[in-house]
C-alpha positions in Angstrom: 42.6 -42.1 -9.3 42.0 -45.3 -11.2 39.4 -45.5 -13.8 35.9 -45.7 -12.4 33.9 -42.5 -12.5 32.3 -43.4 -9.2 35.4 -42.8 -7.2 37.8 -45.2 -8.6 38.2 -44.0 -12.1 37.7 -41.5 -14.8 35.9 -41.8 -18.1 37.4 -41.0 -21.4 36.0 -40.6 -24.9 37.8 -42.6 -27.5 37.8 -42.9 -31.3 38.3 -45.8 -33.9 37.6 -49.4 -32.7 40.5 -51.7 -32.4 43.1 -49.0 -32.6 45.9 -48.7 -30.2 47.2 -45.5 -28.6 49.9 -45.1 -26.0 47.2 -45.9 -23.5 45.4 -48.8 -25.2 42.3 -49.5 -27.3 40.1 -46.7 -28.6 36.4 -47.0 -29.4 34.9 -45.3 -32.5 31.8 -44.0 -30.8 32.5 -40.4 -29.7 29.9 -40.8 -27.0 31.4 -43.9 -25.3 33.1 -43.1 -22.1 35.7 -45.8 -22.1 37.6 -46.0 -18.8 40.6 -48.2 -18.1 41.3 -50.2 -15.0 45.0 -49.3 -15.5 45.6 -45.8 -16.8 47.5 -45.1 -20.0 51.3 -45.0 -19.9 51.3 -41.3 -19.2 49.0 -41.6 -16.1 50.2 -40.5 -12.8 49.0 -43.6 -11.1 51.9 -45.9 -12.2 50.2 -49.1 -11.4 48.3 -48.1 -8.3 44.6 -48.7 -8.3 43.7 -45.6 -6.4 45.9 -42.6 -7.0 44.3 -39.3 -6.3 44.4 -37.6 -9.7 44.4 -39.1 -13.2 44.0 -37.5 -16.6 42.7 -39.6 -19.4 42.4 -38.8 -23.1 39.0 -37.8 -24.4 39.7 -38.2 -28.1 36.5 -36.7 -29.5 37.7 -37.8 -32.9 34.2 -38.5 -34.2 32.6 -35.1 -34.7 29.2 -35.5 -33.0 28.2 -36.9 -29.7 24.9 -37.9 -31.2 25.7 -39.2 -34.7 26.6 -42.9 -34.1 24.1 -44.6 -31.9 20.7 -44.5 -33.4 21.7 -46.1 -36.6 23.1 -49.2 -34.9 24.0 -48.9 -31.3 24.6 -52.6 -30.8 27.5 -52.8 -33.2 29.1 -49.7 -31.8 28.7 -50.1 -28.0 28.2 -53.8 -27.3 31.8 -55.0 -28.3 33.3 -52.3 -26.0 31.1 -53.1 -23.1 32.5 -56.6 -23.2 36.1 -55.7 -23.9 36.7 -53.1 -21.2 36.5 -53.5 -17.5 34.3 -50.3 -17.0 32.3 -48.5 -19.6 30.1 -45.5 -19.2 28.1 -44.7 -22.3 26.9 -41.3 -23.4 23.2 -41.5 -24.2 22.3 -37.8 -24.7 20.1 -37.0 -27.6 17.7 -34.3 -28.8 14.8 -36.7 -28.4 13.9 -37.9 -24.9 12.6 -41.1 -26.3 15.8 -41.7 -28.1 17.9 -41.0 -25.0 15.7 -43.5 -23.0 16.2 -46.1 -25.6 19.9 -45.7 -25.6 20.0 -45.8 -21.8 18.0 -49.0 -21.8 20.4 -50.4 -24.4 23.4 -49.4 -22.2 21.9 -51.4 -19.3 21.1 -54.4 -21.5 24.7 -54.7 -22.8 26.2 -54.4 -19.3 27.5 -50.9 -19.2 28.6 -49.5 -15.9 27.0 -46.1 -16.2 25.5 -43.5 -18.5 26.2 -39.9 -19.2 24.0 -37.2 -20.7 24.4 -33.7 -22.2 21.5 -31.3 -22.2 19.3 -31.3 -25.3 20.4 -28.3 -27.4 17.9 -27.6 -30.1 14.8 -27.1 -28.0 16.7 -26.2 -24.9 15.7 -26.5 -21.3 15.9 -23.0 -19.9 15.4 -23.7 -16.2 17.0 -26.1 -13.7 13.7 -27.9 -13.0 13.1 -28.5 -16.7 16.6 -29.9 -17.3 16.4 -32.1 -14.2 13.1 -33.5 -15.4 14.7 -34.4 -18.7 17.7 -36.0 -17.0 15.4 -37.8 -14.5 13.4 -39.4 -17.3 16.6 -40.6 -19.0 18.1 -42.0 -15.7 14.8 -43.8 -15.0 15.2 -45.8 -18.2 18.3 -47.4 -16.7 17.6 -47.3 -12.9 20.5 -49.6 -11.9 23.2 -47.6 -13.6 25.2 -44.7 -12.2 24.3 -41.4 -13.9 26.6 -38.5 -14.9 25.7 -35.1 -16.3 28.0 -33.7 -19.0 28.1 -29.9 -18.6 29.3 -28.2 -21.8 27.4 -25.0 -22.2 29.6 -23.6 -25.0 28.3 -26.4 -27.3 24.8 -27.0 -26.0 23.9 -23.3 -25.3 22.3 -24.4 -22.1 23.6 -21.9 -19.6 22.1 -23.3 -16.4 24.9 -23.2 -13.8 26.2 -26.6 -12.7 26.1 -25.5 -9.0 22.4 -24.8 -9.3 21.7 -28.1 -11.0 23.5 -30.1 -8.4 21.4 -28.6 -5.5 19.1 -31.4 -4.5 19.7 -33.5 -7.6 20.0 -36.8 -5.9 16.5 -36.3 -4.5 15.2 -36.4 -8.1 17.8 -38.7 -9.6 19.0 -41.1 -6.9 21.6 -42.7 -9.3 23.4 -39.4 -9.9 27.1 -39.8 -9.3 28.8 -36.7 -10.7 29.5 -34.5 -13.7 32.0 -33.7 -16.3 32.5 -30.0 -16.2 33.6 -28.6 -19.6 33.4 -24.8 -19.0 35.8 -22.1 -18.1 33.6 -20.7 -15.3 35.8 -21.7 -12.3 33.5 -19.9 -9.9 30.7 -22.3 -10.9 33.1 -25.3 -10.7 34.5 -24.3 -7.4 31.0 -23.9 -5.9 30.0 -27.3 -7.2 32.9 -28.8 -5.2 32.5 -26.5 -2.2 28.7 -27.0 -1.8 28.6 -30.7 -2.5 31.6 -32.2 -0.7 29.5 -34.5 1.5 27.9 -36.2 -1.5 31.3 -37.4 -2.7 30.4 -36.7 -6.3 32.9 -37.2 -9.1 34.0 -33.8 -10.4 35.7 -34.4 -13.7 37.2 -31.3 -15.4 37.2 -30.9 -19.1 39.1 -27.7 -19.9 42.7 -28.9 -20.4 44.4 -25.5 -20.3 42.8 -24.8 -16.9 43.3 -28.1 -15.2 45.8 -26.9 -12.6 43.3 -24.3 -11.3 40.6 -27.0 -11.2 42.9 -29.3 -9.2 43.4 -26.6 -6.6 39.6 -26.2 -6.3 39.1 -30.0 -5.8 38.7 -31.6 -9.2 38.7 -35.4 -8.7 39.7 -36.1 -12.3 40.0 -34.8 -15.8 38.9 -35.8 -19.3 40.3 -34.1 -22.3 41.3 -34.4 -25.9 44.8 -33.0 -25.5 45.8 -35.8 -23.1 46.2 -38.0 -26.2 49.3 -36.1 -27.2 50.2 -33.9 -24.3 49.8 -36.6 -21.7 53.4 -36.8 -20.6 53.5 -33.1 -19.7 50.2 -33.3 -18.0 51.3 -36.3 -16.0 54.4 -34.4 -15.0 52.2 -31.5 -13.9 50.0 -33.9 -11.8 53.1 -35.4 -10.2 54.4 -32.0 -9.3 51.0 -31.0 -7.9 50.9 -34.2 -5.7 54.4 -33.3 -4.4 53.1 -29.8 -3.6 55.7 -28.3 -6.0 53.3 -25.8 -7.2 55.9 -23.7 -9.0 56.9 -26.6 -11.2 53.3 -27.6 -11.7 52.5 -24.1 -12.9 55.5 -24.2 -15.4 54.1 -27.4 -16.9 50.6 -25.9 -17.1 52.0 -22.8 -18.9 53.9 -25.1 -21.3 50.6 -26.9 -22.1 48.9 -23.6 -22.6 51.5 -22.4 -25.0 50.7 -25.3 -27.4 46.9 -24.9 -26.9 47.1 -21.2 -27.5 49.1 -21.8 -30.6 46.6 -24.2 -32.2 43.6 -22.1 -31.1 45.0 -19.2 -33.1 45.4 -21.5 -36.2 41.8 -22.7 -35.8 41.3 -25.7 -33.5 38.5 -28.2 -33.3 37.6 -31.9 -33.8 39.2 -32.0 -37.3 42.5 -30.6 -36.1 42.5 -33.0 -33.1 42.1 -35.9 -35.5 45.0 -34.6 -37.5 47.3 -34.2 -34.5 46.4 -37.8 -33.3 47.3 -39.1 -36.8 50.6 -37.2 -36.6 51.5 -38.4 -33.2 50.3 -42.0 -33.3 50.8 -42.8 -36.9 47.3 -44.3 -37.0 45.1 -42.8 -39.7 42.1 -41.4 -37.9 40.1 -40.7 -41.0 38.4 -37.5 -42.1 35.7 -35.8 -40.0 32.1 -36.0 -41.0 30.5 -33.1 -42.9 30.1 -30.2 -42.4 33.5 -30.3 -40.8 36.5 -30.2 -43.2 39.7 -32.1 -42.7 42.7 -30.1 -41.3 45.1 -28.7 -43.9 48.6 -30.0 -44.5 49.8 -26.5 -43.4 48.1 -26.9 -40.1 49.8 -30.3 -39.5 53.2 -29.0 -40.5 52.9 -26.1 -38.1 51.7 -28.3 -35.3 54.5 -30.8 -35.8 57.1 -28.0 -35.6 55.4 -26.5 -32.5 55.3 -29.9 -30.7 59.0 -30.3 -31.3 59.9 -26.8 -30.2 58.1 -27.4 -26.9 59.8 -30.8 -26.4 56.4 -32.5 -26.6 57.5 -34.6 -29.6 60.9 -35.7 -30.8 61.7 -36.6 -34.3 61.8 -40.3 -33.4 58.4 -40.0 -31.9 56.8 -39.5 -35.3 55.5 -42.8 -36.5 55.0 -41.7 -40.1 55.7 -38.1 -41.1 54.2 -38.6 -44.5 50.6 -39.3 -43.3 48.1 -36.9 -44.6 46.5 -34.6 -42.1 43.0 -36.0 -42.4 43.5 -39.2 -44.3 
C-alpha cells in the first residue's frame, strides 16, 4: 500500500519540522498526518506504488493533538502541505467552531484530507450526536476526504466504531475511513466485515496487535513504534504476504516483547521521544508540561533491551551520549 489514505496510502503523524528519520522528513505538528508517496526504508513496498500492506511511523512526539494549531496553524501546516505529495491534517478540537476553522484552513492550504478525533471534555454519548459533530466539521471542507480517528482510551468516547460507520456516508459523503486505535478486535473486525463494499481505509493503530488486525482485513497501520521497530515490522508484513504465518507470528511476538518491556517501565509520549532521540541521534526536545521527560535510567534500559532483541546494534546508535529528553 502506498501512501494515500484513500486506497493508495497511509497517513503518519510526525514530529519536528525539517528533521530526517530513516523514512524522511518529519513535521512538528502532532496532528499532521504526513503521508509519503514512497514509503520509508523499512516499508514493505520496496518501490512499488501499490503494495497491499504498509506500516508508517506515527511519531506522536508532540504531546497533544490539539496544542499546536490554534496559535498559528499557517506556520505549522502550510509548509508541509507544499512540501509533501499528500497531507491529511488532523483538525479535531474541543470546540466545534475551532475544528471548522482548522478544516477550512486545511482546504485553503491544499491539504488532501482531514481527520478528527471525538471531542473529549463535553463528550458525545450517542452515535447520532458524534456523527452530527463530525458532519459539521466535514462540511467546513466539503471537497476534502474525511477520516475519523477512533481512540477511546484517550477521548473516553466509547461509541463503537462499527456502530458509527453504519450509514455514515449518508450523513458525511466525504467519509473515507478511520484510524482504529483500540484493542477491541471484535469491534475492528466488524468494521471490516460489515463495510467491505464501501472500500473504506481501515488503518490500525495498536502496534502490538497488528498481525491480528491484518488477519481481520486491516488495510494499513499507523503507529509510534514503527519509528524504531520498523525493520521487524516490515519483516512481519513480508512474512504475512508470503503466508508464512508462523514466521510472522514470531516477529509479532518479538515486537511485543519490547513493547511489554517499556510498558512495565512506564511508556508514553515522553518515552517515545526519548527512544527516537536514542535511535536517530536527533534531539527531539522535551515534552510539554504536564508531561515530564524520560529519565536517563529509562533510556539506558531501553537501549540494552533494543540490543538484546537485535533491534539495535551498537553501530546503529548515532550518539549514545544524548540526553533522554534533551
